[in-house]
N, C-alpha and C positions, 0 to 999 in steps of 0.2 A: 057150553065150556068144550073144549076138545080134550078128549082122553089123553093123559100123559103116559107114556110107555113106560112102566116100572124097570129099573136094572135087572130087579127080583124075577120078573116074568121073562125077561131077555135070557137072562143065565138059567132059568128052567126048562127054557124050550128048546133045548137040545142043540144049540148054534156050536160049530166048532172054530167058527172065526168071528170076531165083533165088528160090529158094523163101524164103519168108517170114521164117524164123529167120536168114537171113544178112543180112536189110534192118536198119539200123541205125537206133537211135531218132531222131525227128525233130530233136531240139536237136543233134545230132553231123551229119548229112547237110550241114546249111548248110556245114559246113567241111571238107567231102572236095568234092576238085576233082580234073581231071585231070593225074595225076601228071608226064607228060612236059612238060604247060606250067607246071607248079610247080618242075620242077627247072632249068627255062630262067631262073628270075626272076633278075636280077644284083642289084635293089634290094633292102634289108633287110637284117637282120643274116644272117651266114653260119657254119656249123659251123667252128669253127678246125681248122687243118691244123698238127700239130707232129710237126717235124723233130726224130730222136732220136738223130741222126748222132752226135750230141758226150755222150751222155746220160753215157758212163764216160771222157770225156775227162780227159787226165793234167793239163790246164791248166784249173787252177781257176778262171778268169773265165769260160772258154768253157762249161766244165760247169755252173756257175752258172747261165748265162743260159739254156742248155737246161731243167735244173730248173725256173727260174723260169717259162719258157712253159706249161712240161708244169701248174706248179703255177694258173697263172691261169686256162687252160682249163680246170681241175677246180673251183677256185673259180665262175667265172661260167657256164659250160654245164654242165661234168661229162661232156662229150661231146666226143669228137674224132677226125680222119683221124691217123692214127699212118704218118708216111712215116719212110724208111731205118731201120726199126726190126731190122732185123737177120735177120730169116727169109727165105730164100730164095724168090725169083717163081716159081721152077721148084717148089719144094716147095709152094707156094701153088696151083698150077695143077695139081698132081697130086690136091691134095686137093679140087677144084673138080669136077676132071674125074671122079673117082671116086665123088663123091658125085653128080653129074648123071648118071652111068651107072646107079647104084643107082636113082636114081629114074624113069630111063629105061626100067627092067623093067616089065612087065604089073603092075597093080595084085596079079592073083593071086599072083605070084610075090613080091611085098612083101609080101604078106597072111602070109605064112611067118614072120615076124618081126613079126608083130602085137602090139602089149603087151595089156596087160588091167588097165586104170587100178581096177577095181572090185574086183580081187583084189589090188590092191598093186603088180604087175608094171608098173612105168612105164617100163623102159627097152624099146627098140624101137619097131617102125612105128606111127603113130597119127595120130588127128584130134581136136579137142576135142571132148567131149562135152558137152551141154547140163545142165551141173550147177549153172545159177544160177536166181533166180527169173525172169528173163527170158526163159530158155530160148534165149539169143540164141548164134549160132555164127560162127566167123571162117572165112575164106576160106583154109584152110592145112592141108596134111598134112605130116608130119613125122617123123624118126627122132630119138630120144634115147638115147643113152648115156652112161657114165662113161669119160671118156679118159685119166685119169690121177689118181692115180699107179696104176703098171704091176699093181701087187700089189692092187691092189683093183677091176680092172675085170674084166669077165666076157667074154672074146673070141668067146664061143659064142652071144652076141647080137649082135655086128656082123657087119653085110653079108659073104658069103663072095662073091659076084659084085658090082662085079669084082673082079678078083685083088689090084689094087694097093689096095683099101681099106684094108684091116687096116695095111700098112705104112706109105703115106703120112699117115694121119690119126695114127698111134703117134708117128711121127717128128713130126709137126707139134703135136702136144700137148706132147712133150717141148721143143721151140724155144719154144713159148708159156709153157711153165713157167719157162724163162729170162727172156724178156722181162715176165714178171709179177714176178719177184723186182727186176729193175731199175725198174720203173714203180712200186713198192711204196715202193723205197727212196728215190727221187725224191719221190714224195708224202710221206714220212714227214721228209725233208728239209726240204720245204715246211711242214710245219707247225711247224718247230722242235724234232724228236725224233730221236733216236738213228735211224741210217740202216734199221735192221733191227728198228724197234719193230713197224710196221704190219702187216707179215709175220707176225711173231711172234703177234700179236692175233688175227690169223685163221687158226692152225692150223701156221703155218711148214712146211717142207717134206714134212713126215710127215701132216699132217692137212689140208691145203689140198687141195680136190677140183675137177678139171675137167670139167665137164659138156658134152659137144659136144649141140648140137640143131642139127639140117639142118631148115629151114624152107622148104619147098615151096610156092609160090602160084601154082596153075594160072592159066591166061586166065580174065575172069571176064566173061560178058555184058554185066553192069552194075555196073564200077567204080564208079560213083557212089553206088553205094547201101551198099557191102560195107567191110570192112575185112579186112587179111589177118590182123591181130593189132591186138585192140583197145588202148587209151592204159593204161600201165602204166608202172611202175619197176621195175629190177629188182634181185631180193632180194641178188644176189651182191656181192662186193666189188668186182671188175673183171668186164666182159665183154667179149671179143675178137670181133670179127664181120669175115667175108668175106662177097661176094656176088658175083653173076654180072654185075655192072656194070648192071644193071636198077636204076633209082631207085624207093624206094617207102618208104624211112626218115624218119618226120617226129619232129622235137623239138619240143615245147612250152616255147617261149621266150619271155619278157618278154610272155606274153596271149595267143601268136601262133602258130599252127603251122607251123616252118620244114622246109621237104622238105632233106634232105642230098643235096649234089653226088655223082656217084661219080667218086671220085680213084682214078686207075689206080695198082696195086699197092699199094695202102695198107689198113689194119687199123683198120677204125673200133672205139673203145675207149667203153665206158661205165663210169662209176663209177656204183656199185651201192648199194642201200642200206646194204648193212653198213659202208662206208668214211663214208656220210654220217653213221652212227650214231656213229663212234669218232670220228671230226671234229668232232662236235656241231652238223653241219649247216654247216659250213664248205665241204665239200666236197660238190657237187650230186649227188644220184642224180635224173636229170632225166624226166618224165614222155615216153614217146616211144608210137610206133603205126607200123603197114604199112599202105601203100595199096597195091591191086592195078588191073590193067589188063587191055583186051581185047588188045592186041596180043603182050605178050611174058611168058613162063613167069618168075617172079622165084625166086631161089632164094638166101637166105644160111646162112651157117655162124656159129652162136652157140656161143662156148666161154663158160661162167661159172664164175668163179673162185670156189668157195663154202667156207667155214668147215665143219666138223663140225657136225651137226645138233643134237648135246646136249652137246658135252665145254665148251664156250665159252660166257660169258655175255656178250653184247654190250651196250655200254653206251658213252655218250661217256669217252675217256679224261679222267683227271683233270686233264693239262695242259690240255685244251680247254675248262674247265668252271673260273667263275669268279662274283663276285656280279654281276658286269653279263652275266654269260653264262652264266646256270646251266643245267641239264640239260636238253635239250629231248626227250631220250628215255628212258622207264624201261628197267632191266635186262631184257634177255629172249635165251634161248637162239635159235639161228636158226630152230631148228623154232617155236618161240614166236614170233617175229616173224612167218613165214609164215603162221601161224595165225592171228593178229592180223589180217594183210593179207584174208585171207580171209574174216574174219567181219566186219570194216568193209564189204569191196565187196559180203556178202550183203545186209548191213543197207542200204547204199544204194540195191542194185537192188530190194529188197522196200519202201523207198520211192516208188520209180520205177513200180512196175507198180499200174496203178489197180484197185481193190477190185472184184472181180465183185459186182454188184447182183443180188439177187433176182429 
């Protein structure tokens, strides 16, 4: 197995300029600015903050107001800061502390957990490989593993150091699973469906998978030339994100990149492609990316709630389709959807790469 250069090693080597594989194409560079300046901007659209305090209130009026706020944010943005989400701040801090401590280990220590994408071993410690026509790389290392359901996870792949990692992350995954149910219910009601409909459609308690990805973005000597993660939409049904209060997340909203503020004790939630498909495009899976910076390491903890790969065919629900609003998405399994996205991306990249002249 060929050793993969870790971005962290590159960042710590003292380089003043980044290798060309990390430099974004010219048309993209025009929109990459200083993230700390961007975060301070008060003018223009801001990612909505949704208070979930009353999502299960006994009082129908109060509950409906909460559901309506969530629905509006899902229809308009497809991303939001959740506050009063019911997950203890102490538990969130433990998850962040243990993940940060793992990434604080020496690279050689982390390499013991290295994944091997070529052989299909995707769980573990990794960095993006140049697998596209442009050979483009992202300024991040990561750790990826299935976190829930408990009977499907493989704890032998999880970090043993620090000692609290497994316990904190397991507990957090359980809490997120309960939060996902509350959100699915509200979003179902928002579409005029039975409360348990969307969760059933994505696999229910038995089949919905929660995949944890800790993204580690080292300091970058030329942040104006790189991206921590390139523009993409999530394939999941929902994604829940914690971060270490260093800005970086940007959303492509109404034709412009908007930088998400850091809201203390919140969880960022994205609507993913899976719910966009089921709702026939009513709920938005927003294009987003991650900026990097010179001064501070950024870490985020993303948990993707995904349907099983092959068991379910995803397509717009019949209630979402009419003569005025025909189906916008063909039927595909989750695996086929991912395959289709990769194929489309490769085609686009091949068109961008100039042909070599003899």
